[in-house]
N, C-alpha and C positions, 0 to 999 in steps of 0.2 A: 937250728930248730930247737925250741925249748924242750926240756926233758919231759914235761907233762904231756906234750903232744905225742911223744913216742910211746908212752905207756898205754897198755890196754886196761880198761876199767874192769875191776873184778866183777864176776857174775853175782856173787852174794856177799852182802855186808851186814854187819850188826852195828847199830848206832846207839849211843848213850847220851842222855841229857843229865849230867851230874847234878845231884842235890844232896844236901847233908841228911835229909829225912826221907827223900824219895828220889829214885833214879829212873828217869824215863828210858824206855827201851823200844827200839823199832828194828825191823828187818828191812833190808832193801835189796833191790835187784837192778842190775845195769840195764836190763831190757826196758824197764819203765823209768829208770832214774828217779824212782820215788821210794819212800819208806812206808811200811805198814806198821801201825802201832801194836805193841805187845803189852801185856800187863806190866806195870812199873814194879821195880824192886824196892821194897822198904829198905831203909838204911839207918844205921845208928852212927851219928857223927860222920856221915859220908862213907861208912863201911857197909857194903851189902852182905847178904848171905852168899858167900863165895860158892857154896854148893849149888845155889840157884843159878848163879852166873855160869858155872860149869855145865849145868843142864842146858842152858840157852845155847852155849857154844857147841855142845854136842848135838843138839837138835838142828840148829840152823847151819852149822859147819861153814862159817863165814871165811872168805879169803882175806877179808880186811875188817878191822874194828875201827870205828870212828867215835871219838869222844868230843863233845862240844866244849869249846874253850870260851868261857864266859868273860868277855872283856868289857871294860867300861866303854862308853860311847866314844871317848877320845882315843881308844886303842890301848890304854894302860891296863895293867893287871890289877886285880883286887884279891882279897883273901880267898874268895871262892875260886878264883882262877888258879891259885896255887894248889888248892885242894883237888880241883878237877885234874890238874896235871899229875898230882900224886896218884889219883885213881887210875889215870891212863898208864902211868909207869907200872903200877901194880898189875894191870891187865897185860901189859907187854911182858912182864916177868913171868906171869902165870901161864901165858899162851905164847911161848917164844916163836912158834912156827907161823903165827898169824900177825902180820904187820898191824901196828896200832898207829893211827894218825889222829891229829887233833884238827878241829875245824872251828873257825870263828862262828860263834853262835849269837852274836849281837842281834837283838830283836826277834830271836826264834820263838820266845814265849809269847811275845805280842802277836806274831804271825800265827802261832798255834791258837791263840784265843780267837782271832779273826776267823780262822778256818773252822773252829768249833761252832762259832755263832752262825756261820754260813751253812754248815752241815745241819745244825739244829733247826734252821729255818726250812731246809729242804725236806727233812724227815723228822718225824717225832719219834724219839726212841732214845736208847742209851747211847751216849757219846763216848768216844775213847778218852782216856785220861789226858789231861793237859800236858803232863811231863812227857808222855810217850808220843803225843802229837808233836811236841817240840823236837823230839828225837827224829821224827819223820822229816821235819824241816831241816835239821842238821844234815841228814843223809842227802836230801835233795840238793842242798847248797854244795855239799862235797862233790856230788856227781856233776854239778854245773861247773864248779871250779875246784878240782881236786888239789888238795894239799898233800904232796908226796913226801913230805919230810916226816920221817918216823919219830915217834915219841921216844 
């Protein structure tokens, strides 16, 4: 039996959609297998305000952190992939008791745009940020097919 089948999904996760200027954030729960968008974190060259990240981790107390892995459509890595991996490693070093996993995020931004268009048509009002909506899609894809390989 595959190892992933034997693992229990964590009750609470925190997901990140890495960007060099803005990092999308979402919280997720195993009960719904979905993410809820949180305010994105501004970043300078991919480096967030670590005190803001500390506050998120303290507030949401995730059992797992998931970072989107931006791959090219052919599965190869790009410069942003390397930066996202570096961000994930920094999270793992900063929160050693919380496992950090990466998740393929190809098309997550496209899916997030489609979601926001659909939500915007259903209700007129303020929409969640694109980057944090993409983080929701990263969480949902991780719950659907968890990658248990730690960063």
